[in-house]
C-alpha positions as CSV (number, residue, x, y, z in Angstrom):
1,M,171.6,-49.2,202.5
2,N,170.6,-49.2,206.2
3,E,168.0,-46.8,207.5
4,S,169.1,-44.3,210.1
5,N,167.6,-44.0,213.5
6,R,165.9,-40.8,212.5
7,Q,164.3,-42.4,209.4
8,R,163.0,-45.4,211.6
9,K,161.6,-42.9,214.1
10,V,159.9,-40.8,211.6
11,A,158.5,-44.0,209.8
12,Q,157.2,-45.4,213.1
13,I,155.5,-42.2,214.0
14,I,153.8,-42.1,210.5
15,Q,152.9,-45.7,210.7
16,E,151.2,-45.3,214.1
17,D,149.4,-42.1,213.4
18,F,148.0,-43.5,210.1
19,A,147.1,-46.9,211.7
20,E,144.9,-45.0,214.3
21,F,143.6,-42.6,211.7
22,F,142.5,-45.5,209.3
23,R,141.1,-47.5,212.3
24,K,138.9,-44.6,213.3
25,Q,137.8,-43.9,209.6
26,A,136.8,-47.6,209.1
27,S,134.8,-47.7,212.4
28,E,132.9,-44.6,211.4
29,S,132.1,-45.9,207.9
30,K,128.8,-47.6,207.0
31,Q,130.9,-50.3,205.0
32,S,132.7,-53.0,207.0
33,F,136.5,-52.9,205.9
34,L,139.9,-52.8,207.4
35,I,142.9,-50.7,206.4
36,S,146.2,-51.6,208.1
37,V,149.5,-49.8,207.6
38,S,151.8,-52.6,206.9
39,D,155.1,-50.7,206.3
40,V,156.3,-47.2,206.1
41,K,159.7,-46.3,204.3
42,V,161.1,-42.8,204.6
43,T,163.9,-41.5,202.3
44,A,167.3,-40.5,203.8
45,D,166.4,-36.7,203.5
46,L,163.0,-37.4,205.2
47,S,161.3,-35.7,202.2
48,I,159.2,-38.8,200.9
49,A,157.3,-41.4,202.9
50,K,156.2,-44.6,201.1
51,I,153.2,-45.9,203.0
52,Y,152.2,-49.5,202.3
53,L,148.4,-50.4,203.0
54,S,146.6,-53.6,203.3
55,I,143.0,-53.4,202.6
56,F,140.4,-56.1,203.4
57,P,138.1,-57.2,202.0
58,P,139.8,-57.2,198.5
59,E,136.6,-56.0,196.7
60,F,137.0,-52.5,198.4
61,R,140.7,-52.0,197.5
62,K,140.3,-50.1,194.2
63,D,137.8,-47.5,195.6
64,I,139.7,-47.0,198.9
65,M,143.0,-46.5,197.2
66,K,141.4,-44.1,194.7
67,E,139.9,-42.1,197.6
68,I,143.1,-42.1,199.6
69,L,145.0,-40.8,196.5
70,I,142.5,-38.0,195.9
71,N,142.8,-37.0,199.6
72,K,146.6,-37.1,199.7
73,A,146.9,-33.4,200.6
74,Q,144.6,-33.8,203.5
75,Y,146.6,-36.7,204.9
76,R,149.7,-34.7,204.5
77,N,148.1,-31.9,206.5
78,F,146.9,-34.5,209.2
79,I,150.5,-35.9,209.6
80,G,151.9,-32.4,209.6
81,Q,149.7,-31.4,212.6
82,K,150.8,-34.7,214.4
83,M,154.5,-34.3,213.9
84,G,155.1,-30.7,212.9
85,K,157.1,-30.1,216.0
86,Q,159.4,-33.1,215.5
87,V,160.6,-32.5,211.9
88,R,161.3,-29.4,209.8
89,I,159.8,-30.9,206.5
90,I,156.7,-32.9,206.3
91,P,157.4,-35.7,204.0
92,E,155.5,-36.2,200.7
93,L,153.2,-39.1,201.1
94,N,153.1,-41.9,198.5
95,F,150.5,-44.7,199.2
96,Y,151.0,-48.1,197.8
97,L,148.7,-51.2,198.1
98,D,150.4,-54.0,199.9
99,T,149.4,-57.4,198.5
100,T,152.0,-59.4,200.3
101,L,149.4,-61.5,202.2
102,D,147.5,-62.3,199.0
103,D,150.7,-63.5,197.3
104,V,151.5,-65.7,200.3
105,E,148.1,-67.2,200.3
106,K,148.3,-67.8,196.4
107,I,151.7,-69.5,196.8
108,E,150.4,-71.7,199.6
109,K,147.3,-72.7,197.6
110,E,149.6,-73.5,194.6
111,L,151.9,-75.7,196.9
112,R,148.8,-77.7,198.2
113,G,147.9,-78.3,194.5
114,E,144.7,-76.2,194.7
115,G,145.8,-73.5,192.2
116,D,145.9,-73.3,188.3
117,N,149.3,-74.9,187.9
118,P,149.4,-78.4,186.8
119,I,151.2,-80.8,189.1
120,L,154.3,-82.1,187.3
């Protein structure tokens, strides 16, 4: 089913605000990591936002995702302050790890014959 203009607009606002938020968070951290918001999908009733994150380097993924899930309420509050005047309901936020780039890299490696699959 196609997204409405409203869904796309809300998703874009969420994506831009969280991209800036995570960029600042990473620059203030002692550790060197990168969190990018690869995609945001919003349900038709705008009540749930699925936020897909790419986290590099991979060894930080588990800890960062754990911290993000613990602080979900604060993130919802943050986005509520940013877009409170534009929407009636602040969507519930669900964060997911986006491993698309890893999958692409793994497939390319396999195609070059550098992976675990035997060449037939």
